[in-house]
C-alpha positions as CSV (number, residue, x, y, z in Angstrom):
1,M,33.7,32.0,-28.7
2,W,30.4,33.0,-30.2
3,Q,27.7,33.7,-27.6
4,P,24.0,34.1,-28.3
5,E,22.3,37.3,-27.5
6,M,21.3,36.8,-23.9
7,E,22.4,38.2,-20.5
8,E,25.8,37.0,-19.3
9,Y,24.2,35.3,-16.3
10,E,21.7,33.4,-18.5
11,F,24.4,32.3,-20.9
12,H,26.6,30.8,-18.2
13,L,23.6,29.2,-16.5
14,E,22.6,27.5,-19.8
15,E,26.2,26.6,-20.4
16,G,26.4,24.9,-17.0
17,L,23.2,22.9,-17.7
18,Y,24.7,21.8,-21.0
19,W,27.8,20.4,-19.2
20,M,25.6,18.7,-16.6
21,E,23.7,17.0,-19.4
22,E,27.0,15.9,-20.8
23,G,28.1,14.5,-17.4
24,D,31.0,16.9,-17.1
25,F,30.3,18.3,-13.6
26,E,33.5,20.1,-13.2
27,E,32.9,22.2,-16.3
28,A,29.3,22.7,-15.1
29,L,30.5,24.0,-11.7
30,N,32.8,26.4,-13.4
31,S,30.0,27.7,-15.6
32,F,27.7,28.2,-12.6
33,Q,30.4,30.0,-10.7
34,R,30.7,32.4,-13.7
35,A,26.9,32.9,-13.6
36,I,27.2,33.9,-10.0
37,Q,29.9,36.3,-10.7
38,A,27.7,37.9,-13.4
39,D,24.7,38.1,-11.0
40,P,25.1,36.9,-7.4
41,D,21.5,37.7,-6.6
42,Q,19.9,35.0,-8.7
43,P,19.3,31.7,-6.9
44,D,19.3,29.2,-9.8
45,A,23.0,29.0,-10.2
46,Y,23.5,28.2,-6.5
47,F,20.8,25.5,-6.8
48,Y,22.5,23.8,-9.7
49,I,25.9,23.9,-8.0
50,G,24.2,22.0,-5.2
51,Y,22.7,19.6,-7.7
52,A,26.1,19.0,-9.5
53,L,27.8,18.4,-6.2
54,A,25.1,16.0,-5.1
55,E,25.5,14.1,-8.4
56,Q,29.2,13.6,-7.4
57,E,28.1,12.5,-3.9
58,A,29.7,15.6,-2.3
59,Y,26.7,15.8,0.0
60,D,28.0,18.2,2.6
61,E,29.1,20.7,0.0
62,A,25.8,20.2,-1.8
63,L,23.8,21.0,1.4
64,D,25.9,24.2,1.9
65,A,25.0,25.2,-1.7
66,Y,21.3,24.5,-1.1
67,R,21.4,26.6,2.1
68,T,22.9,29.4,0.1
69,T,20.1,28.9,-2.5
70,L,17.5,29.4,0.2
71,R,19.1,32.5,1.5
72,V,19.5,34.1,-1.9
73,A,16.0,33.0,-3.0
74,N,14.5,34.3,0.2
75,K,16.2,37.7,-0.4
76,A,14.6,37.8,-3.9
77,L,11.2,36.8,-2.4
78,S,11.3,39.7,0.1
79,Q,11.5,42.1,-2.9
80,L,8.4,40.6,-4.6
81,E,4.9,41.5,-4.0
82,E,2.8,38.5,-3.0
83,R,1.3,37.3,-6.2
84,G,-0.3,34.0,-6.1
85,P,0.7,30.4,-5.2
86,W,4.2,29.7,-4.1
87,W,5.1,27.3,-6.9
88,V,4.2,29.7,-9.7
89,D,7.0,32.2,-9.5
90,S,10.5,31.1,-10.7
91,N,12.2,32.4,-7.5
92,T,9.8,30.5,-5.2
93,H,10.1,27.4,-7.3
94,T,13.9,27.4,-6.8
95,Y,13.4,27.8,-3.1
96,L,11.0,24.8,-3.0
97,K,13.4,22.7,-5.2
98,A,16.2,23.4,-2.8
99,L,14.2,22.2,0.1
100,R,13.3,19.1,-1.8
101,E,16.9,18.3,-2.7
102,M,18.1,18.9,0.9
103,G,15.4,16.5,2.1
104,W,16.5,13.9,-0.5
105,I,20.1,14.2,0.5
106,H,19.2,13.6,4.2
107,Y,17.1,10.7,3.1
108,K,19.9,9.0,1.1
109,Q,22.3,9.5,3.9
110,G,19.9,7.8,6.4
111,D,19.2,11.0,8.3
112,Y,15.5,10.4,8.2
113,E,14.5,12.9,10.9
114,D,16.3,15.7,9.0
115,A,14.6,14.6,5.8
116,I,11.2,14.7,7.5
117,N,11.9,18.2,8.7
118,E,12.8,19.4,5.2
119,F,9.8,17.6,3.5
120,C,7.4,19.0,6.1
121,R,8.7,22.6,5.5
122,L,8.2,22.1,1.8
123,L,4.6,20.7,2.2
124,D,3.7,23.6,4.5
125,L,4.6,26.0,1.7
126,N,3.3,23.9,-1.1
127,P,0.5,21.6,0.2
128,Q,-0.4,20.6,-3.3
129,D,2.9,18.8,-3.4
130,S,3.8,19.9,-6.9
131,L,7.4,18.5,-6.4
132,G,6.2,15.1,-5.2
133,V,7.7,14.6,-1.8
134,V,4.7,13.1,0.1
135,H,5.8,9.5,-0.6
136,L,9.3,10.3,0.4
137,L,8.0,11.8,3.7
138,A,5.9,8.6,4.3
139,E,8.9,6.4,3.5
140,A,11.1,8.3,5.9
141,Y,8.6,7.7,8.7
142,L,8.3,4.0,7.8
143,R,12.1,3.7,8.0
144,L,11.9,5.2,11.5
145,N,9.2,2.5,12.3
146,Q,6.6,5.2,12.8
147,P,3.5,4.0,10.9
148,E,1.0,6.4,12.6
149,P,2.0,9.6,10.6
150,V,2.0,7.5,7.4
151,M,-1.5,6.4,8.0
152,E,-2.6,9.9,8.8
153,I,-0.9,11.3,5.6
154,Y,-2.6,8.8,3.3
155,E,-6.0,8.8,5.0
156,L,-6.1,12.6,4.5
157,M,-5.1,12.1,0.9
158,E,-7.8,9.6,0.3
159,Q,-10.4,11.9,2.0
160,A,-9.3,14.8,-0.2
161,Y,-9.4,12.5,-3.3
162,H,-13.0,11.3,-2.6
163,E,-14.1,14.9,-1.9
164,Q,-12.5,16.0,-5.2
165,M,-14.1,13.1,-7.1
166,T,-17.6,14.0,-5.7
167,S,-17.1,17.6,-6.5
168,S,-15.9,16.9,-10.0
169,R,-18.8,14.5,-10.8
170,R,-21.2,17.2,-9.6
171,I,-19.6,19.7,-12.0
172,F,-19.7,17.2,-14.9
173,D,-23.4,16.7,-14.3
174,Q,-24.0,20.4,-14.4
175,E,-21.9,20.7,-17.6
176,E,-23.9,18.0,-19.3
177,E,-27.2,19.6,-18.3
178,Q,-26.0,23.0,-19.6
179,Y,-25.1,21.4,-23.0
180,R,-28.5,19.8,-23.2
181,Q,-30.3,23.0,-22.6
182,A,-28.1,25.2,-24.8
183,F,-28.3,22.8,-27.8
184,E,-31.9,21.5,-27.4
185,I,-33.1,23.2,-30.6
186,H,-30.0,22.2,-32.5
187,W,-30.4,18.5,-31.7
188,Q,-34.1,18.2,-32.6
189,G,-34.4,15.3,-35.0
190,K,-30.7,14.5,-34.6
191,E,-30.8,11.8,-31.9
192,K,-27.8,9.9,-33.2
193,E,-25.6,13.0,-33.4
194,K,-26.8,14.0,-29.9
195,E,-26.0,10.6,-28.3
196,E,-22.6,10.5,-30.0
197,F,-21.8,14.0,-28.6
198,F,-22.8,13.0,-25.1
199,H,-20.9,9.7,-25.3
200,F,-17.8,11.7,-26.3
201,L,-18.4,14.2,-23.5
202,R,-18.7,11.5,-20.9
203,E,-15.5,9.8,-22.1
204,E,-13.7,13.2,-21.7
205,Q,-15.1,13.6,-18.2
206,E,-13.9,10.1,-17.2
207,K,-10.4,11.0,-18.4
208,R,-10.5,14.0,-16.2
209,V,-11.7,11.9,-13.3
210,E,-8.9,9.4,-14.0
211,E,-6.3,12.2,-13.7
212,L,-7.5,12.8,-10.2
213,K,-6.8,9.3,-8.9
214,L,-4.4,8.6,-6.1
215,E,-1.0,7.5,-7.2
216,S,-0.7,3.8,-6.6
217,I,2.5,4.1,-4.6
218,A,0.3,5.5,-1.8
219,Y,-1.5,2.2,-1.4
220,Y,1.8,0.2,-1.2
221,N,3.1,2.5,1.5
222,H,-0.2,2.8,3.3
223,G,-0.4,-1.0,3.4
224,L,3.1,-1.2,4.9
225,A,2.0,1.2,7.7
226,Y,-0.9,-1.1,8.4
227,W,1.5,-4.1,8.4
228,I,3.9,-2.5,10.8
229,S,0.9,-1.6,13.0
230,G,-0.1,-5.3,13.1
231,S,-3.2,-5.1,10.8
232,I,-2.7,-7.7,8.1
233,K,-6.2,-7.3,6.8
234,G,-5.7,-3.5,6.5
235,A,-2.4,-4.1,4.7
236,E,-4.0,-6.6,2.2
237,E,-6.8,-4.1,1.4
238,K,-4.4,-1.4,0.5
239,W,-2.1,-3.7,-1.4
240,E,-5.0,-5.0,-3.5
241,K,-5.7,-1.4,-4.6
242,G,-2.0,-0.9,-5.3
243,L,-1.9,-4.0,-7.5
244,A,-4.9,-2.8,-9.4
245,G,-3.4,0.6,-10.1
246,N,0.3,-0.3,-10.6
247,P,1.1,-4.0,-10.8
248,F,4.7,-3.2,-11.8
249,V,5.6,-2.4,-8.2
250,A,4.8,-6.0,-7.2
251,S,6.4,-7.4,-10.4
252,L,9.7,-5.7,-9.6
253,L,9.7,-6.3,-5.8
254,L,9.0,-10.0,-6.4
255,E,11.4,-10.2,-9.4
256,D,8.6,-11.6,-11.5
257,R,9.2,-9.4,-14.5
258,Y,7.0,-10.6,-17.3
259,L,5.0,-7.4,-17.7
260,P,5.6,-5.1,-20.6
261,L,7.9,-2.1,-19.9
262,D,6.3,0.5,-22.2
263,D,3.8,1.8,-19.6
264,P,4.5,5.1,-17.8
265,E,3.5,3.3,-14.5
266,Y,6.5,1.0,-15.0
267,Y,8.9,3.8,-14.6
268,K,7.2,5.1,-11.4
269,A,7.4,1.5,-10.0
270,R,11.1,1.2,-11.0
271,D,12.0,4.5,-9.2
272,Y,10.0,3.4,-6.1
273,V,11.6,0.0,-5.9
274,K,15.1,1.5,-6.5
275,R,14.7,3.8,-3.5
276,F,12.5,1.7,-1.2
277,G,12.9,-2.0,-2.3
278,D,15.4,-2.6,0.5
279,F,12.8,-1.7,3.1
280,W,10.4,-4.2,1.6
281,K,13.1,-6.9,1.6
282,S,13.8,-6.2,5.3
283,H,10.1,-7.1,5.9
284,N,10.0,-10.4,4.1
285,P,6.7,-11.7,5.7
286,A,5.0,-8.6,4.1
287,L,6.5,-9.7,0.7
288,V,5.1,-13.2,1.2
289,V,1.6,-11.7,1.6
290,L,2.1,-9.4,-1.4
291,R,3.2,-12.4,-3.5
292,K,0.1,-14.3,-2.5
293,L,-2.1,-11.3,-3.6
294,W,0.0,-10.9,-6.8
295,K,-0.4,-14.6,-7.8
296,G,-4.1,-14.2,-7.3
297,K,-4.1,-11.5,-9.9
298,T,-1.9,-13.2,-12.5
């Protein structure tokens, strides 16, 4: 069998990923085992063994594979000089991914306290949440009927968001003033060209601001925390913001699916409802209020 010019470990790792993509998890596992035989000190193959096992719902074996991933990745990390944020280096990224998947397995199995422990470990190492676990953490707390940590999580996120917005707008104002000063002579007698440029600049700045916005899922979960705490008004305020940012969540929860499906926000909503729709349905009075707000928007 012809093999490309690459290290034996890399070849078998890529081979395993190919078989996983094809849905042949047994062949994938065989390839990952060959990768480990070629180089047992690389964490990625152990991670993908865990992933392939989890896809087959062999969760206990998957957790064992992820624990091995952490051990091997930690050994690799101990040999590295500290060189920047955790999520940049490939070894550290594998370590973080293993923590995320362990938390996700615990979540799916209903072991919410264990899930919370793994997600908190991950966020301690990666507070920027580059692997997107903060909503899973909040939902695990909600499933344990613990709204207070959820409210704290999202209030801190909103505070950080507003601080970032204020800082960004200050930087944008400084950028605009620098452009005006630098090109003052160039734009003499060219008012139309000048205004067109600054209109374009402001549009680009607004796009950058838009990228900073809180994900709308936060408002749906934050509203549920208010609801469980007994504050209907607080819940309504958060759900109004959620509806404004991602109406697909309400559309899917309420089975009122007339919205177009070619929007990226739809897929975020679909994934959220798939994993957390059962919790909403177990709180039917909250859905009644959400429906009222939804009908007011449509």
